[in-house]
C-alpha positions in Angstrom: -68.9 -23.9 -84.6 -66.3 -24.4 -81.6 -66.2 -21.8 -78.8 -62.8 -20.1 -78.0 -61.7 -21.8 -74.7 -62.4 -19.7 -71.7 -58.8 -18.4 -70.4 -58.0 -18.8 -66.6 -55.4 -16.4 -65.1 -53.7 -17.0 -61.9 -54.1 -14.3 -59.1 -50.3 -13.4 -59.2 -50.7 -12.8 -63.1 -53.6 -10.6 -62.5 -51.9 -8.5 -59.6 -48.7 -8.2 -61.7 -50.8 -6.9 -64.8 -52.5 -4.4 -62.5 -49.1 -3.3 -61.0 -47.7 -2.7 -64.3 -50.6 -0.1 -65.1 -50.8 1.4 -61.5 -47.2 1.4 -60.4 -45.3 0.5 -63.6 -46.3 3.8 -65.6 -47.6 1.7 -68.7 -50.8 2.2 -70.4 -53.6 -0.4 -70.3 -52.9 -0.9 -74.1 -49.4 -1.4 -73.7 -49.9 -4.0 -70.7 -52.8 -5.9 -72.7 -50.7 -6.0 -75.9 -47.5 -7.4 -74.0 -49.6 -10.1 -71.9 -52.3 -11.0 -74.8 -55.0 -10.2 -72.3 -57.9 -8.1 -73.6 -58.1 -4.3 -72.8 -61.3 -4.9 -71.1 -60.3 -7.9 -69.1 -57.5 -5.9 -67.8 -59.8 -2.8 -67.0 -62.0 -5.2 -65.0 -59.2 -6.3 -62.9 -58.1 -2.7 -62.3 -61.6 -1.6 -61.4 -62.0 -4.6 -58.8 -58.6 -3.9 -57.3 -59.4 0.0 -57.0 -62.9 -0.9 -55.5 -61.5 -3.6 -52.8 -58.4 -1.5 -52.3 -56.2 -4.4 -52.9 -54.1 -2.7 -55.6 -50.8 -4.6 -55.3 -47.7 -2.5 -54.5 -44.9 -4.7 -56.1 -44.3 -8.4 -56.3 -42.8 -10.6 -58.9 -43.0 -9.5 -62.6 -44.6 -11.3 -65.4 -42.0 -13.3 -67.0 -41.5 -13.6 -70.6 -42.4 -17.2 -70.6 -45.8 -16.5 -69.1 -46.4 -13.6 -71.7 -45.4 -16.1 -74.7 -47.5 -18.6 -73.0 -50.5 -16.5 -72.9 -50.0 -15.2 -76.5 -49.6 -18.8 -77.8 -52.9 -20.1 -76.1 -54.6 -17.1 -77.8 -53.0 -18.0 -81.1 -54.2 -21.6 -80.7 -57.8 -20.5 -80.0 -57.8 -18.4 -82.9 -56.4 -21.0 -85.2 -58.9 -23.8 -84.0 -61.9 -21.2 -84.8 -60.6 -20.5 -88.4 -60.2 -24.4 -88.7 -63.7 -24.8 -88.1 -64.8 -22.0 -90.4 -62.8 -23.5 -93.2 -64.1 -27.0 -92.7 -67.6 -25.6 -93.0 -66.9 -23.5 -96.0 -65.4 -26.5 -98.0 -68.2 -28.6 -97.1 -70.5 -26.0 -98.3 -68.6 -25.3 -101.3 -68.2 -29.2 -102.2 -72.3 -29.5 -101.9 -72.7 -26.5 -103.9 -70.3 -28.1 -106.7 -71.9 -31.5 -106.6 -75.3 -30.1 -107.1 -74.6 -28.2 -110.1 -73.2 -31.1 -112.3 -76.4 -33.5 -111.8 
């Protein structure tokens, strides 16, 4: 089974995501949904910034293109995983159907 590739986010992306929660008045769930980042990942970023005292107070906003890119990468990883599952299921069913006729 193929593993879902690990996502890498730029420091600016992380800072903007944290800023949206800290200064933008949005909830973790809203930001994670908009940016296609898991809620736990976002919580980890927030916790790190609060612990280190590096909570950003502004900066550039995450563009729609970056959010769409993140969403599409996640969708591609899910599609690849589904493809692998379907391949294995087809192989199993083909093997089972051949075994019953002989």
